One Martini backbone bead per residue (centre of mass of N, CA, C, O) as a GRO file, in nm:
protein
   98
    1MET     BB    1   1.146   0.332   0.265
    2ILE     BB    2   0.791   0.412   0.240
    3LYS     BB    3   0.541   0.672   0.241
    4VAL     BB    4   0.190   0.680   0.170
    5LEU     BB    5  -0.022   0.957   0.098
    6GLN     BB    6  -0.388   0.968   0.110
    7GLU     BB    7  -0.611   1.223   0.012
    8ARG     BB    8  -0.954   1.274   0.119
    9GLN     BB    9  -1.300   1.361   0.039
   10VAL     BB   10  -1.614   1.330   0.230
   11LYS     BB   11  -1.923   1.286   0.282
   12LYS     BB   12  -2.087   1.181   0.555
   13LYS     BB   13  -2.299   0.989   0.402
   14LYS     BB   14  -2.023   0.830   0.263
   15PHE     BB   15  -1.821   0.722   0.476
   16THR     BB   16  -1.889   0.419   0.515
   17LYS     BB   17  -1.841   0.342   0.219
   18LEU     BB   18  -1.545   0.428   0.205
   19ILE     BB   19  -1.431   0.246   0.427
   20ALA     BB   20  -1.509  -0.019   0.291
   21GLN     BB   21  -1.333   0.028   0.036
   22LEU     BB   22  -1.062   0.063   0.184
   23ASN     BB   23  -1.066  -0.220   0.306
   24ASP     BB   24  -1.059  -0.368   0.038
   25LEU     BB   25  -0.791  -0.258  -0.056
   26ARG     BB   26  -0.622  -0.359   0.186
   27SER     BB   27  -0.686  -0.667   0.156
   28VAL     BB   28  -0.512  -0.669  -0.107
   29ALA     BB   29  -0.243  -0.520  -0.036
   30VAL     BB   30  -0.126  -0.727   0.179
   31HIS     BB   31  -0.042  -0.924  -0.085
   32GLN     BB   32   0.172  -0.735  -0.174
   33PRO     BB   33   0.463  -0.667  -0.278
   34GLY     BB   34   0.606  -0.455  -0.017
   35TYR     BB   35   0.400  -0.460   0.193
   36ILE     BB   36   0.352  -0.358   0.538
   37THR     BB   37   0.144  -0.104   0.601
   38GLY     BB   38  -0.172   0.046   0.741
   39GLU     BB   39  -0.381   0.351   0.764
   40THR     BB   40  -0.680   0.521   0.893
   41LEU     BB   41  -0.775   0.865   0.885
   42PHE     BB   42  -0.977   1.130   1.052
   43LYS     BB   43  -1.143   1.455   0.983
   44GLY     BB   44  -1.411   1.613   1.064
   45LYS     BB   45  -1.750   1.646   0.944
   46ASP     BB   46  -1.843   1.836   0.665
   47PRO     BB   47  -1.628   1.729   0.531
   48ILE     BB   48  -1.422   1.447   0.527
   49ASP     BB   49  -1.101   1.377   0.616
   50VAL     BB   50  -0.893   1.134   0.449
   51LEU     BB   51  -0.617   0.923   0.567
   52VAL     BB   52  -0.377   0.725   0.397
   53ILE     BB   53  -0.122   0.507   0.533
   54SER     BB   54   0.155   0.362   0.370
   55THR     BB   55   0.393   0.088   0.371
   56TRP     BB   56   0.698   0.043   0.182
   57ILE     BB   57   0.987  -0.075   0.059
   58SER     BB   58   0.917   0.071  -0.225
   59GLU     BB   59   0.833   0.253  -0.500
   60ASP     BB   60   0.808   0.012  -0.691
   61HIS     BB   61   0.594  -0.137  -0.527
   62TRP     BB   62   0.383   0.084  -0.534
   63LYS     BB   63   0.360   0.112  -0.847
   64ALA     BB   64   0.260  -0.173  -0.894
   65TRP     BB   65  -0.003  -0.129  -0.736
   66LEU     BB   66  -0.111   0.132  -0.871
   67THR     BB   67  -0.112  -0.029  -1.175
   68SER     BB   68  -0.302  -0.235  -1.099
   69GLN     BB   69  -0.600  -0.367  -1.187
   70GLU     BB   70  -0.721  -0.415  -0.908
   71ARG     BB   71  -0.682  -0.127  -0.798
   72ILE     BB   72  -0.826   0.031  -1.018
   73GLU     BB   73  -1.106  -0.093  -0.972
   74LEU     BB   74  -1.135  -0.015  -0.670
   75ASN     BB   75  -1.071   0.295  -0.704
   76ASP     BB   76  -1.312   0.371  -0.883
   77ILE     BB   77  -1.513   0.353  -0.651
   78VAL     BB   78  -1.388   0.567  -0.473
   79ASP     BB   79  -1.406   0.803  -0.682
   80GLY     BB   80  -1.734   0.793  -0.665
   81ILE     BB   81  -1.738   0.908  -0.351
   82ILE     BB   82  -1.565   1.141  -0.370
   83GLU     BB   83  -1.510   1.496  -0.404
   84THR     BB   84  -1.204   1.464  -0.471
   85ASN     BB   85  -0.910   1.420  -0.561
   86THR     BB   86  -0.651   1.232  -0.501
   87LYS     BB   87  -0.382   1.282  -0.281
   88ILE     BB   88  -0.038   1.202  -0.353
   89SER     BB   89   0.228   1.112  -0.122
   90ILE     BB   90   0.587   1.066  -0.105
   91TYR     BB   91   0.792   0.920   0.154
   92GLN     BB   92   1.105   0.903   0.287
   93VAL     BB   93   1.291   0.694   0.481
   94PRO     BB   94   1.544   0.722   0.665
   95THR     BB   95   1.825   0.589   0.707
   96GLY     BB   96   1.797   0.401   1.017
   97GLN     BB   97   1.448   0.434   1.051
   98GLU     BB   98   1.315   0.129   0.991
   0.00000   0.00000   0.00000
């Protein structure tokens, strides 16, 4: 099992729009093979740091979602809202802690 962390920054005035787009992404992701769960966290005032953590059965499942046309199209909208490029980190869950 893996955890995928996606870090983004957004100006306060665009925060609501970003959250709506991230919710759209998640509503599609939940139907993807290998998707387990996800959450969105934020900190800061302006810009706001937004962290999305998703859990997947495997990195192969995540990569299939990452490169899917549906995700690319939805993520292009997100990229137009955020201040900096999305930083993606993948963490492996140790065996026996799943």
